[in-house]
N, C-alpha and C positions, 0 to 999 in steps of 0.2 A: 563493235565486233559483229560481223555478219556470219551467222551460223547457217551452214547448208543443211537443210532439212531432208530427212529420208521419208519416203512414202510410208514405210511401215512404222516409223516413229509417229508419224502424223495419225495414222489410223489406230494406233495403240490407245489413244485417249478416247474414253467413252463419249465425251461431249462432241468431239470431232466426228466420231462415227454417227452420232445422232444427227448432226448437221448434214452429213452426207445422205442419210436416209430421208431427211426433210426435203433436201434440194433434188433428190433423185426423181421425185414425181413432178416437180414444178420449179420454174425459175423464181427466185425470191430475192427481196432486198435484205440488206443487213438488219434493218429494223424488224422486218417480218420474221427473220430467223431468230433474232434476239428475243422476240416476244414469246417464244416457245421455251425459254429457259429462265430459271430463277437466279441468274447471275447478272452482273453488271454488263452493260452494252460494250464497254471497252474490252472486257474479257472475251465476249463472243467475237468482237472485231479481231482480236489477236488470233483466235482459232481460225477465223476466215483467212487471215493473212498467211498462216501456216499452210492451210489447205490449198491456197492459191499458189504459194511458193513451191509446193510439191506438185503442182499442176493437176491436182485432183478436182479443183474447182476452177472455173473460168469466170472472169468478170466481163460485164457488158454495160457500158454507160448508155443510159437512155434519159436525156435531159439532165436533171439534177440527181437522179437516182442511179445507183449502181446495182445491177442485178447479178446474182450468182447462179451458175448452173454447173451441172456435172460435166466433167471432161470425160466423155465415154471412152475415148481412145486410151487415156491413162488408166481408167478403171479396168479396161480389158487387159492391159499389160499386167496389172496386179493379179487379176483373175487367172490369166495364163500362167503366171509364175506359181500360183498356189495350186493349180489343178493337179499336177503330178503328186503332190502331198495328199490331196483329198482322195485321189484314186488309191494311193498306197494304204491309207487308213481304212477306206471302204473295204479293200481286199482283206486287210487284217481282221476287221470286225466280222466280215462274212465267214472267214475261216474259223474264228472263235465261235460264231453262232453255230456253224456246222459241227464243231467239236462238242459244244454244249448240248445239241440235240441228240447226239449219240452217247452222251455221258450217262452212265448208270451208277448211281451211288452204291457203295457197299453197305450191306445191312448187317 
């Protein structure tokens, strides 16, 4: 059975978010990525498969090694989707802050 993975399901997992943070700064092999975690290499490999299937990571073959790097275009799509929600919550917190500055407790 081939499950279609959703980007937001993929980034819901803390290990996958950590992998994205690692690979955001530099291209890395699966072994180099796995060395940063206390889990079995097949587990990290499964996380890499999910991130690749969601197109958050891209693979590049270089000789015998496969290197993983961020798919900036897909990450931008995710960021663009989230931005209106971030703005909404910023506005709400700014309004709350303004109310709290003017709040005078009854004595």
